[in-house]
C-alpha positions in Angstrom: -17.9 -31.1 31.6 -16.9 -30.5 28.0 -13.1 -30.6 27.5 -11.2 -28.1 25.3 -10.7 -30.8 22.6 -14.5 -31.3 22.3 -15.2 -27.6 21.7 -16.1 -26.6 18.1 -13.3 -24.8 16.2 -15.1 -21.4 16.6 -15.1 -21.8 20.3 -11.4 -22.7 20.4 -10.6 -19.6 18.3 -12.6 -17.5 20.8 -10.7 -19.0 23.7 -7.4 -18.3 22.0 -8.4 -14.7 21.4 -9.3 -14.4 25.1 -5.9 -15.8 26.1 -4.0 -13.4 23.9 -6.1 -10.5 25.1 -5.4 -11.4 28.7 -1.7 -11.5 27.9 -2.0 -8.0 26.4 -3.5 -6.8 29.6 -0.8 -8.4 31.7 1.9 -6.8 29.5 0.3 -3.4 29.9 0.2 -3.7 33.7 3.8 -5.0 33.9 6.2 -2.1 34.8 7.4 -0.8 31.4 10.8 0.0 32.7 11.5 -3.7 33.3 11.2 -4.4 29.5 13.7 -3.3 27.0 12.2 -1.0 24.4 12.7 -3.2 21.4 11.3 -6.2 23.3 8.2 -4.2 24.4 7.7 -3.0 20.8 7.8 -6.5 19.3 5.7 -8.0 22.1 2.9 -5.5 21.6 2.8 -5.9 17.8 3.0 -9.7 18.0 0.1 -9.8 20.6 -2.0 -7.5 18.4 -1.4 -9.6 15.3 -2.2 -12.9 17.2 -5.3 -11.4 18.7 -6.6 -10.2 15.4 -5.9 -13.5 13.7 -7.6 -15.5 16.5 -10.8 -13.4 16.0 -10.5 -13.7 12.2 -10.3 -17.4 12.5 -13.9 -17.5 13.6 -14.9 -15.6 10.5 -12.6 -17.7 8.2 -14.3 -20.9 9.3 -17.6 -19.4 8.4 -16.3 -18.2 5.0 -14.9 -21.7 4.3 -18.1 -23.5 5.1 -20.2 -21.0 3.1 -18.0 -20.9 0.0 -16.5 -24.4 -0.1 -18.2 -26.9 2.2 -21.7 -25.8 0.9 -20.7 -26.8 -2.6 -18.8 -29.9 -1.7 -22.1 -31.6 -1.0 -23.6 -30.6 -4.4 -22.9 -31.6 -8.0 -20.5 -28.7 -8.2 -17.9 -30.7 -6.3 -17.4 -32.9 -9.3 -16.7 -29.9 -11.6 -13.1 -29.3 -12.7 -13.4 -25.8 -11.3 -14.0 -26.9 -7.7 -10.4 -27.7 -6.8 -9.0 -24.4 -8.1 -11.8 -22.6 -6.3 -10.8 -24.3 -3.0 -7.2 -23.3 -3.5 -8.3 -19.7 -4.3 -10.4 -19.4 -1.2 -7.6 -20.9 0.9 -5.1 -18.5 -0.5 -7.5 -15.6 0.0 -7.9 -16.4 3.7 -4.2 -17.0 4.2 -3.3 -13.6 2.7 -5.9 -11.9 4.8 -4.5 -13.5 7.9 -0.9 -12.6 7.0 -1.7 -8.9 6.6 -1.1 -8.1 10.3 2.3 -9.7 10.3 3.6 -7.5 7.4 3.9 -4.7 10.1 6.6 -6.9 11.6 8.5 -8.1 8.6 7.6 -6.2 5.4 8.0 -2.4 5.8 10.3 -0.4 3.6 10.6 2.8 1.6 7.9 1.6 -0.8 5.2 -1.0 -0.2 5.9 -4.6 -1.1 3.4 -6.2 -3.5 2.8 -9.0 -0.9 1.7 -6.4 1.6 -0.6 -4.7 -0.8 -2.2 -8.0 -1.8 -2.5 -9.1 1.8 -4.2 -6.0 3.0 -6.5 -6.0 -0.1 -7.6 -9.5 0.9 -8.2 -8.2 4.4 -10.5 -5.5 3.1 -12.3 -8.0 0.9 -12.5 -10.4 3.8 -14.3 -7.8 5.9 -16.8 -7.0 3.1 -17.4 -10.7 2.5 -18.1 -11.5 6.2 -20.6 -8.6 6.2 -22.5 -9.9 3.2 -22.5 -13.5 4.3 -23.9 -12.5 7.7 -26.4 -10.1 6.2 -27.7 -12.4 3.5 -27.8 -15.3 6.1 -29.9 -13.1 8.4 -32.3 -12.2 5.6 -32.6 -15.9 4.7 -33.4 -16.9 8.2 -35.9 -14.0 8.5 -37.6 -15.1 5.3 -37.9 -18.7 6.5 -39.4 -17.5 9.8 -41.9 -15.2 8.2 -42.9 -17.6 5.5 -43.3 -20.4 8.0 -40.6 -22.6 6.2 -38.4 -23.4 9.2 -39.1 -27.1 8.7 -37.6 -29.5 6.2 -35.6 -27.9 3.4 -36.8 -28.4 -0.1 -35.0 -28.0 -3.5 -35.9 -24.3 -3.5 -34.2 -23.7 -0.1 -31.1 -25.6 -1.3 -30.9 -23.3 -4.3 -31.2 -20.2 -2.2 -28.5 -21.6 0.2 -26.2 -22.0 -2.8 -27.1 -18.6 -4.1 -26.2 -16.8 -0.9 -22.4 -17.3 -1.1 -22.3 -16.6 -4.8 -24.1 -13.3 -4.4 -21.8 -12.4 -1.4 -18.7 -13.1 -3.4 -19.9 -11.1 -6.5 -20.8 -8.1 -4.3 -17.4 -8.4 -2.5 -15.4 -8.4 -5.8 -17.3 -5.4 -7.1 -16.9 -3.3 -4.0 -13.3 -4.3 -3.6 -12.5 -3.0 -7.1 -14.4 0.2 -6.5 -12.7 0.7 -3.1 -9.2 0.1 -4.6 -9.9 2.6 -7.4 -11.3 5.2 -5.0 -8.2 4.9 -2.7 -5.8 5.1 -5.6 -7.0 8.7 -6.4 -5.1 11.7 -4.9 -6.7 13.1 -1.8 -9.3 15.7 -2.4 -8.6 19.2 -1.2 -11.4 20.5 1.1 -11.5 24.2 1.8 -13.2 25.2 5.0 -13.7 28.7 6.4 -13.9 28.8 10.2 -14.7 31.9 12.3 -12.3 32.0 15.2 -13.4 34.1 18.2 -10.7 36.5 19.4 -8.5 35.9 16.3 -6.7 39.2 15.6 -7.9 41.0 12.5 -4.3 41.1 11.3 -4.5 37.3 11.0 -7.7 37.2 9.1 -7.6 34.7 6.3 -4.7 32.8 7.8 -4.4 29.5 6.0 -3.8 26.2 7.9 -3.4 23.0 6.0 -4.4 19.9 8.0 -3.0 16.4 7.4 -4.0 13.4 9.3 -3.7 9.6 9.2 -1.1 9.1 6.5 0.0 5.8 8.0 3.4 5.3 6.4 4.0 1.6 6.6 3.1 -1.6 4.7 0.9 0.0 2.1 1.9 3.7 2.1 5.4 4.7 1.1 7.6 7.5 -0.2 5.8 8.0 -3.5 2.4 8.7 -1.9 4.0 11.0 0.7 5.8 13.0 -1.9 2.5 13.5 -3.8 0.9 14.8 -0.5 3.8 17.2 0.1 3.5 18.5 -3.5 -0.2 19.1 -3.0 0.4 20.9 0.3 3.1 23.2 -1.2 0.7 24.1 -4.0 -1.8 25.4 -1.4 0.9 27.8 0.1 -0.3 27.5 3.7 0.8 29.8 6.5 0.9 26.8 8.8 0.9 23.0 8.2 -0.3 20.7 11.0 -0.1 16.8 11.1 -2.6 15.5 13.7 -1.3 12.0 14.3 -1.0 8.5 12.8 1.8 9.6 10.5 3.3 6.2 10.8 2.9 2.5 11.6 6.6 1.7 11.8 9.8 2.5 13.5 11.7 5.6 12.5 14.9 3.9 11.6 13.2 1.4 9.3 11.1 3.8 7.3 13.3 6.9 7.4 13.8 7.1 3.6 10.1 7.3 3.1 9.8 10.3 5.4 12.2 12.5 3.5 9.6 14.4 1.5 8.4 16.0 4.7 11.6 18.0 4.7 10.2 20.0 1.7 7.3 21.5 3.8 8.2 25.1 4.2 5.2 26.9 5.7 6.3 30.3 6.9 4.7 30.1 10.4 5.9 26.5 10.9 4.9 22.8 10.6 3.6 21.1 13.7 2.9 17.5 14.7 1.0 15.7 17.5 0.9 11.9 18.1 -1.8 9.6 17.2 -2.5 6.1 18.7 -0.5 4.4 16.0 2.7 6.3 16.9 2.4 4.6 20.3 1.9 1.2 18.7 5.3 1.6 17.2 6.8 2.2 20.7 9.3 4.5 19.0 7.9 8.0 19.7 11.1 9.6 20.9 13.0 8.6 17.7 10.1 9.9 15.6 10.2 13.2 17.5 13.9 13.5 16.7 13.4 12.6 13.0 10.6 15.1 12.6 12.7 17.8 14.2 15.5 17.1 11.7 12.9 18.0 9.0 12.0 21.2 10.8 8.7 19.8 12.0 8.0 20.7 15.6 6.2 18.0 17.8 3.8 19.5 20.3 4.2 17.1 23.2 1.6 18.5 25.6 2.8 22.0 24.8 2.0 25.2 22.9 3.5 27.8 20.7 2.5 31.4 20.0 1.7 31.9 16.3 2.6 35.5 15.8 1.3 37.6 12.9 3.9 38.6 10.4 2.3 42.1 10.4 2.5 42.7 14.2 4.2 41.0 17.1 1.3 42.1 19.3 -1.1 39.9 17.3 -1.0 36.2 18.0 -2.9 33.1 18.9 -2.1 30.0 20.9 -1.5 26.7 19.0 -1.4 23.8 21.4 -1.1 20.0 21.0 -1.8 17.1 23.3 -0.5 13.5 23.2 -2.9 10.9 22.0 -5.1 9.4 24.7 -4.0 5.9 23.8 -0.6 6.6 25.5 -2.3 6.4 28.9 -4.0 3.0 27.9 -0.6 1.6 26.8 1.2 3.1 29.9 3.7 4.8 27.6 6.2 6.4 30.0 6.3 10.2 29.9 3.4 10.5 27.5 -0.4 10.9 27.8 -2.9 13.6 27.2 -2.2 16.5 29.6 -4.4 19.4 28.6 -3.5 21.6 31.6 0.2 21.3 30.6 -0.5 21.8 26.9 -2.5 25.0 27.5 -0.2 26.5 30.1 0.1 30.2 29.3 -2.9 30.1 26.9 -5.3 32.5 28.4 -8.8 33.3 27.3 -7.7 36.7 26.1 -6.3 35.1 22.9 -7.7 32.6 20.5 -6.8 29.0 21.2 -6.4 26.3 18.5 -5.8 22.8 19.8 -4.4 19.7 17.9 -5.8 16.4 19.3 -5.7 13.3 17.2 -8.9 11.6 18.5 -12.4 13.2 18.5 -12.9 11.7 22.0 -9.9 13.8 23.1 -11.6 16.8 21.6 -14.7 16.1 23.6 -12.7 15.8 26.8 -10.8 18.9 26.1 -13.9 21.0 25.7 -15.4 19.7 28.9 -12.3 20.9 30.7 -11.6 24.1 28.7 -14.7 25.3 26.9 -12.8 28.5 25.9 -10.9 26.6 23.2 -11.9 28.1 19.9 -10.9 25.4 17.4 -9.9 21.8 17.7 -8.4 19.9 14.7 -8.6 16.1 14.8 -8.5 13.0 12.7 -8.5 9.3 13.6 -11.9 8.3 12.2 -10.9 8.1 8.5 -14.5 8.8 7.8 -14.9 5.1 8.5 -12.5 4.5 5.6 -14.6 1.7 4.1 -17.9 0.0 4.1 -19.1 -1.6 6.4 -16.7 -0.1 9.0 -18.2 3.4 8.6 -21.1 2.7 10.9 -18.8 1.6 13.7 -16.6 4.6 13.4 -19.6 6.9 13.4 -21.1 5.3 16.6 -17.7 5.2 18.5 -16.7 8.8 18.0 -18.4 12.0 19.3 -17.4 13.8 16.1 -17.2 11.8 12.9 -16.0 13.8 10.0 -16.2 17.5 8.9 -16.9 20.7 10.8 -18.9 20.8 14.0 -20.0 23.9 16.0 -20.0 23.4 19.8 -21.5 26.2 21.8 -21.2 29.8 20.7 -17.6 30.2 19.9 -16.0 26.7 19.4 -15.6 24.6 16.3 -14.2 21.0 15.9 -13.0 19.8 12.5 -12.3 16.1 12.0 -10.3 15.1 8.9 -11.3 11.9 7.1 -7.6 11.1 6.7 -5.0 11.9 4.1 -4.3 8.3 3.2 -5.6 5.1 4.8 -4.6 2.5 7.4 -3.3 -0.8 5.9 -6.2 -1.7 3.6 -5.7 0.3 0.3 -9.4 0.8 -0.1 -12.0 3.5 0.5 -15.8 3.0 0.4 -18.2 5.6 1.5 -15.3 8.0 2.4 -12.6 10.0 0.6 -9.1 10.8 1.6 -8.6 14.5 2.1 -6.1 17.4 2.6 -7.9 20.1 4.4 -7.3 23.8 3.8 -8.7 25.7 6.8 -9.1 29.5 6.4 -9.3 31.2 9.8 -11.6 34.1 9.8 -11.5 37.0 12.3 -14.9 37.9 13.7 
């Protein structure tokens, strides 16, 4: 039997990832009340960082072998540029691996330069892994189809050296494009949605939708203030934030949240949790902080949005907790649609706030009389090549969907970004939703 010491490094990394994942499952099954909140918070984040790093180590070994070891056997190794190149690749990988730990140690009112650099390297790392794998697969397919699977010749060696060079060049170009794209203000998307049973007195009601701002290592007060200015310029009747506002604890990042106090929509500003709120393990403190800014959390509950023209004209605005609360066994939280819609009859229009598109799908299976669901979570994939995975894993990806005769689902592609300050194949958005009476 092969011992652990005899396993290749990739296999050891996979084993380490499995051990950390198993510990995460044990932590979730352990009665939450037996762990102090701060301990549970740090344990969860540390486990997630270690798990991500163990998986990344497999890819990092491949990157090192492709971009360094490959050239160490060639004449390039004697070049004066080879040692600086080795150092650059090592620093690049080290920064990419450190990105997940910035959530623990480097969160403040404004992003630290180190955090921005680390998450930029993480984004470039993902792109580089994709191109190394894709180009490697194309190379192997070419060898197979050309019948050249035997002894490598000089031409094959040249192609082997060309693969990492091409992958690095493509990665650099796309990283720059992604950074420039993400640095732009969110685009304002205006969408008209016919809402069945919406009172005629509330025709043209304007709802501004925000999602996935992700205050944390790479998004701070300056960006949030810009978002708030853009929202105020739209003069919405209602503003809603459908989750993933933050990646940090309320006490640590409170100064960055202050611009939210300037939101002054006449019919109110409302919030529902996303999965990242539960990763902070600080939801109660976030609820209290948001209330201090006159933002009402909808914790499996609803409110009547009454027309300024007539108290008899109203619709039901409901919000559910994110479904990840159940997975994390977060006490007192979890999607409870029945509770959220208590008192919302089919006689009035129903608008539901639910962070994840999967929650939207489940809600419609249980209550097909919901007229409009507003979600986020997908980021529109945020960046290539993650777009495909986000598309396949969510029943609704981005934009407006019609379900049945009288129901619509709108999925925001996110107002900012999570961690990686890049967008490729997607664009950050603030959504202006105009409700139309039939």
